[in-house]
N, C-alpha and C positions, 0 to 999 in steps of 0.2 A: 480533559479537553473542554474548552469553553463552549457551551451550547446555549448561551443566553442571547436572546434577540429582542431588540426594541422595535415595536410596531406602532407607527403613528398614522392613524387614519380616522377621519371624522365620520365616515359612513359606518353606522353600527352593524349593518348587515355584512359588509365586506370585512370589517374588523373581526367580527365573530367567525366568519368563514376562514380567514387566514390564521387566526389564532387556533382554531380547531385543527386546521390542516397541519400546522407546525407542531402543535402540542402532541398530536397523535404520533408524530414521528420522533418524539423524544426531546424536543427543544423546549426550553423555558422561555416563555413569551411574556414580556412586560409591555402592556398596551397603554396608549395615550390617544386622546382625540383632538389635542391642541398642542401648540408649541409650548405653552406654559406648562402643561402636564409633562411633555417630553423633557423640558428643561429640568423639572424637579427630579425625574427619573435619572437623567444624565448626571446630575449633581450627586446622587446617592449611589449610583452604580458606575464603576469605571470600565469594566471589561464586558464587551459584547462581541459575539461572533460577527454580527452585522446589524445594521438598522434598516428597516423597511419603512419608507416615509412617503406619504402622499405629498405631491408638489404643492397643491393648493389646499390650505386649511382655513377655517373661519377666521383665525387670528394671525395667519401667516399665508397670504395668498400668492406670494411671489417666491416660493422656495426657501424662505428664511429658516424653516425647520431643518432643511437639508444642509444649509450653511452651518447651522448650529452643530449638527452631528459631525460634519467634516472638521469643524474647529476643534472638536474633541478627538480628532484623528481616528474616527470609526469608519468602517467600510459601510457604504450606503447604497441601497437599492432603491431607485426612485420608481414610484408608481403614480400614474397620472391618467386622467380621463381624456386628455387632448393630445393629439399628435402635432408637434411643432418642431420641424427640422432644426431651426435655429436654437431652440431651447435644448433640444437633444444634444446638439454639438456643444453647447455651453456647459451642460451637466457633465458630459464625458470629458471635457477639457479640465473640469475640476477634479476628476478622478473618481467619479462614482462607479460602482461595480457594474450596474446596468440600468436601463431606462425602459420600464415596462408599461404597456397600455392596459387600462382597465376596460377594454372594449368587449371582452368575452370571458367566460369561465376558464376556457383553455389558457388564455393569456395570463390570467391571474394565477392559475394553478402552476404556471412555470416558475413561480417563486420558490416552491419546494425543491425541485431538482437544482435550481440555482444555489440555494442555501446549502444543500447537500454537497454540491460541487465545491463551494468555498471551504466547507469543513474538510473534505478529502484533499483539497489542494495543499493543506498544511503538511501532508505526507510526501510531497513531491519537491524535488530539487531540479532546476532547469539550468543547463549550460547554454549560454547565449554566445554564438560564434559570429563575429563580424569584424572586419578591419576598421570600420568606422566607429569611433567612440560615441559620436552623436546617436547613431542608430542603436548601439548597445544600450546607451542610457535610456533611450525611449522604450525599447523592448523590456528592459529590466524594470522600469517604472510601471509599465502595464502589468507585468507579471506580479510584482509585489503588491499591486492593488488587489490582486486575487489570492493573496497569501502564499504564493509560490516562491520558495527560496531560490536564489539565483547565484550562478558563477559566470565569469566572463572569460572569453578567449578571443584573441585578435586574428587567429588564423587556424586552419585545420590541423596543423602540426601540434600547436599548443593545446588544442581541444583534445586530441588523442591522448596526450600526456595526462591531462586532467581526468579524463575518463578512466584511465588505467589506475589512477591514484585515489579516486573517490567512488566507491561502489554505491553511494547513496544517490548519484545522479540517475534520474529516471526518465529524463526528457531532454532533447536537444533541439534548439532552434538555430539554424545556420544559414548564413548568406552563401552565395556561390562564388563571386569574384573576390578572391582574397590572395595575398601573397603567400608563397611557400607551398600551400596546399589548398586547392579550391574546395567548395562544398561538396560537389558530386564525388570527387576523388576521396575526400574524407569519409563520406557515407559508405562508399564501397569498402573501405578499410574497416570501418566500424562494424559493418555487417559480418565480417569474418569472425567476430568475437561475440557481438550482441545481436540477438534477433529482435524482431519487431515487438514481441511480447515483453522482452526485458528492457528495451530502450526505445522509446518513441522519438521520431524525428520529424520536425516541420521545416521544410526548405523555404527560403526567401530569396527573391532576386528582383532587381530593378531592370534586368535585361529584357529587351524586346524580342529575344530569340524565341520563336513559337515552339521550339522543340525542348526547351529547358524543363518544362513541367514533366514531360515523359522521361527526360534524363534523370531527374531527381527521383521519380517514382521507381524507375527501373533499377536505380542504384540502391534502393532500399528505404527511401523516405516514406513515412506514413501519409504525408500530405504536402501540398505546396501552396504558397501564397505570394502573389506579386506585390512588390513595393512600388509606390507607397500604398499602404493598406488602411482601411478604416478600423479603428479600435474594436468596434462591435463585431466585425467579421473576424478579426484576429482572435477575439475571445471565443467566438463560436467554433473556430477551427481548433483552438487549444482545448476547449471543453470536450469536443467530439473525440479528439485523439486520446485524451486522458480517460474518457468514458470507455472507449474501446480497449485501451490498455488494461484498465482495471477489470473489465469484463473477461478479457483473455486470462488475466492472472487468476481470477476467481475460478474459471473453468479448469485451469491447470491445477489449482489447489484442490478442487473437488475430485479431479481425476487421479491425483498423486498423493493426497494426504488421507490418513485414516480419520474418519469422522469422529470417532470416540476419543482417541488419545491425542490427536493433532500431530502425531508422528508421520514421517513419510511411510508410504505403503510399499508393498512388494513390487508393484509396477515401476515406481520411481527407482527403487533399488537396482533393478535390472536394466533400466534405461539410462541411468547416469553413467558418467565416465569418471574414473579415478585419475585425475590429472596431476602430474608432478609428484607421484607417490613412488618412492623407491621400494617400499615394502608395505604391502597391503595386509592388514590383519582383519580377520573376520571372527566374530563371536556369535554363536546361536544360543539363545537361552529361552527357557519357558518357566512358567509358574508351576511348582510342584503341587500335585493333587488338586488341580484347578477344578475338576468336576465336583469334588467334595465341597469346594467353596461355593459353587453355584447351587448345589443340592442343599447346603446348609443355610446359606444367606440369600438365596434367590439370585436371579441374573443381574439385578441391580447391584447386589453385593459384589458379584463377579466383575461388573463394570467398574465399580469403585476400586477394586484391586488392580485392574488393568490400568486405570488412569493414574493411580499412585505409583505403580512400577514405572510407567512411562515418564513421569515427572522425575523420579530418581535417576533413571537412565540419562535424561537430559542434563541433570545436575552433575553427574560424574563424567559425561562425555559431551560437553557443550559444543565442541568444535568438530565433532565427528558425525557421520551419517548414522542416525538411529532410526530403524524402521520397525513397524509392526508387521511381522511376516505373515501372520494369520492366526486366528484364535488367540491362545495365550502365549504364542511364540514370537520372539523379537530377534532382530538381527542388528549387530553393530559393525560398521566398517570404519576402520581407523588406520591412519598411516603413521609410521614411526617405529620406535624400538618395541620388539615383541615382549621383552621382559617388563617394560613399563606398562604395556597394554594389559598383560595378565595380572600385574600387581593392582592395577586400577579395577579390574574385574573382580578380584578378591575383595577389595574394599567395598565394591558395589554389593557383592553377595552378603557381606556382613551387615551392611546398612539395611538391606531388605529384611534380613533375619531379625533385626532389632526394631523394625518399624511396625507400629500399630496402625491399622487402617480402621477409621471410625465410619460406621455405616448404620444409620437409623438407631443410634444409641447402643450399637453393638460393636464389639472389637473383633477385627479379623487379623490373623497373623498368617503370613505366607513365607515360603522360601523359594529360591530359584536354583535351577541347575544350568550349568554353562559349559558349552563345548567350544574350543578355539582352534583355528587353523591359520597358518601363516603362508604368505606368498606362494600361490600356485598359478599355473598358466591361465586359468579362466576363473571367473567369479563363480560359475556353476559348480566347478570341481571343488573350489575352496569352501563354498557353502555346504556341499555334500559332506566334506570331511569334518567340518565343524559340527554338522548335524549328527554325524556318526558318533562323535565324541560327546555330544549332548546326551544321546541315548546311553552311552557308556556311563556317563555321570548318573543318569537315572538308575541304571542297573547296579551301580556301586553304592547306592544308598541315598541319592539325591542331596541337594543343598551343598554342592561342591563345584569347583572349576576343574575341568580336564583339558589340558593343552597338548598332550602327546600320548 
């Protein structure tokens, strides 16, 4: 991912402050104090995450450096010491990312979260829903200035179809008054499948109905904005929604993923539902003689073994639910033919047996034992049966799969 930033600022104090602020967060900053220096950098480097440029420079007092960066089709954040509403409108009309004042440390420090937002935006895809092509074009243009990939739909019915077919959509911006299916009705249907953490929604409308904001929010929208809107307010709403969505996703990840291996944890396994599965297969497995691994190689060595086994599990069961059940024990939930599942488990067992784990210039070899159960009334019962067969595998000599 590109993390290179062009910083153009003639004040040495401010330039050093911003450079340090961005560098400490992992960005590569190329600095210039004039338009001539900026031009030299732009000629040598083609790819930038964004350019942060002072409006007034000693050799470019009327925003020429901004025009230069925009001519190279870079994303530009303007910083300036003067507030001028006309100039602000002019810059935003040209498609700059934002227009920030240098009136306080807090204002300047906003550069960092803005840059981080731009970087994260590249992970988002937004579905823009409006029956007006003109409005869709405007919203799409604003989003693409912020690195957000877009799709378009002209009504709620078409939007629902796109959502079902594209799991990468993380954000929806929708109008209300549309043919076939209006925005509020569409949101109600969306929320039957996607909650606010999985899919963020911003409602838009030019209606003067004072109850429409409440209608959108009660239907499940994350936020609402009246049309026509100012681009700066639009960006603030979009950024806030995405910040909250990412924070919720991070909390969900922390609560449901194992910190060491990155696999799902026991909580997630029991809280998820097995949708559309005619035959659920469960395998319980653990590392043989794991205490000896810890005693011989230390807990760091044991952690290396756990991480390696987790990676092999994901390699052999990429489309199934793989969880760290606790300690050295793992669980696999898969749907499909039982014979195919057990064949894949046997291949997994052989792969682990042949794998050498390298830790601090030492070699660790481990094996795994596996118990398998198929289609029982409850997940608890199925896990218990698989666990009983796991212990039978242990008692039978370890390093084997027992499925009956």
